[in-house]
N, C-alpha and C positions, 0 to 999 in steps of 0.2 A: 834925634827925634823926640818929641814931647807931646803931651796932651795940650791942645791949643786953648780950650775953654771949658768952663763948667766946674764941677765939684773937684775934679782931679787936675785942674788947670796948672800948667807949667811942670807937672811931674815928668821926669825923663822916662822913656820907654826903651827897653832892650830891643835890638833887631836880631834877626837871624843872620848868623855869619855865612859868608859865601855868596854865590851869585844865583842861588835858587829862587830868591824872592827879590822884589823890587819895592822897598818901603815907599808909600806915598809921602812926598815931601810935606813938611809942615805948611808951606804956603798953599799948595794945592788942596790939602786937607781942610785948611781954613776956608778957602773959597767954596769948596763943596758944601761944608756944613753951614756956611752963611746962607747958602741957597735953600737949605731944608730946615734950618734951625727952628722956625715957628711950629713945624709939624712934629718935632721930636719928642716934646714932653709927653710921657705916658705911652709912647709907641713901642711896638715890638720890631726889633731890628735883626736882620740876618746878614752876617758877614761871611761870604763864601770865599774860599782860598784866602783864609785869614792872615797867613804870614805871621807877623808879630802881634796881630790883633789890634793894631792902632785905630782902625776905622771903627770897629765895634766898640772899643773902649772910648773913643771920642763920642760916640752916640750915647753910651751910658753916662758919661760925664756930663753931657748936655741935657740929660733928663729922660732918655728912653727908659722904660720900665724893665725891659728884658732884652738881652742880645744873645743870639746864637753865633758861635764861632765854629766854622766848619773847615777842618784842615786835616790832611792825612800825613803830612811830613812830621816825623817825630821831633826833630829839632825845633821846628816852628811851633808845634804843640807845647813843648816845654816853655818856649818864649811867651806864648799866649798866656799860659797859666801863671808864669812868673809876673808878667805885666799886670794881669788881673789881680793877683794877690798884692802886689806893690801899690796899686792904685786903690785898693780896698773896694773894688767893684765886682769881685768874684761872686758875691751872693746874688747878683742880678744876671749872672752869665751861665749859659749852658754851652759847654765845649763838646763838640762832636768830633771824634777821631774816626773819620770815615771819608771815603771818596765823595766828592761833592755830588755826583750824579745819584749815588745811592742815598746819601744823607737827605737829599731834597724830598724823598718819600717818607722820611722819619721825623719830620717836624710836626709835632702834635698840636698845632695851633689852628683855630678856626679862621683867623685872619692875621696876616702879617702886614705891617705898614711899610717897611722898607726892606728891600733885598739889594745888597751891594755885592758886586763881584769884580775881582781883579785877577782874572786868570792869566796863566802864561800867555804872552802875546803870540799871535799868528799861528795858532793851533785850532782855531774854530771852537774852542771850549764854550764860548758865549752861545753859539748856535745849539749845542747839545743841551746846555742849561735851559735856555728859553724854550726848547722843544718840550722839556719836562715841565717847566713852570706853567706853561699854557694850560695844562690839565690838572694842576694842583688846586684843590678847593680853597686853600688859604691865600691864594693869589686872587684878589678881587679887583674891581674897577678902581679902587682907591689905592691899591698897593703900588708904590713907586719902586721901580727896578732901575738901579743905577749900574752901568757898566763902565769900568775903567779900561780903556783899550788904547792900542797904538793909534796914531793919527790916520794911518791908511786902513784901519779896520772898517769894513763895510757892513753895517747892520740893516741895510735896507730889506733883507729877507724877513726881518721881524714882523713886517706888515702881514706877510703870508701866514705867519704863526698866530696872528690875532692881536698883535701889539701895535701901539702907535708911539712914534718917537715924539716926545713932548718938547725936548730941547737937547741941545748939544753944546757943551762948553769945551773949547779947545785951548790947550796950553802949548808950550814950546815942543814938548816931546810926546804928549799923550792927550787924551780927551776923556770926558765924562759924557755918556749918552743916558738920558733919562727916558724911561719907557713906562707905559701903563697899558692895561688891557684895553682893546678898542671897544 
């Protein structure tokens, strides 16, 4: 796994050992960031369920001004911090060692541009996160929420929470769903 583009382009990233995380492949990461690349410079990015931190690091490498990394697994946190240090992007990063649902209430921004989440599949973590995000003042009509989920994950309930699905990009084994406040 590596940084695909930007200031840290081609630098290798460490991954968390074991089966607790599923790193987003370089090809899927590249496709995702090609879709949002023009809105990234100067943005505030939030990487929930960070794992190795590769998504937030990619955002910083491509010009985000700040990225939050939210993770509560100790091994994953060490990996995030090592990757941030190695890519020299640590000065633009805020690492939060906390459960995602609690951390959402501790992001001190007036507005966040991107919120990316890649929770464990098939546990409905997405629904719990979206339920909290709908009431967070830093989530505006301009905030893009990106959910990485299994192909069979149904996010149609998001409409009832006040979100609209902007688009969905399907891959062989998973998908990205893009949402905004309605």
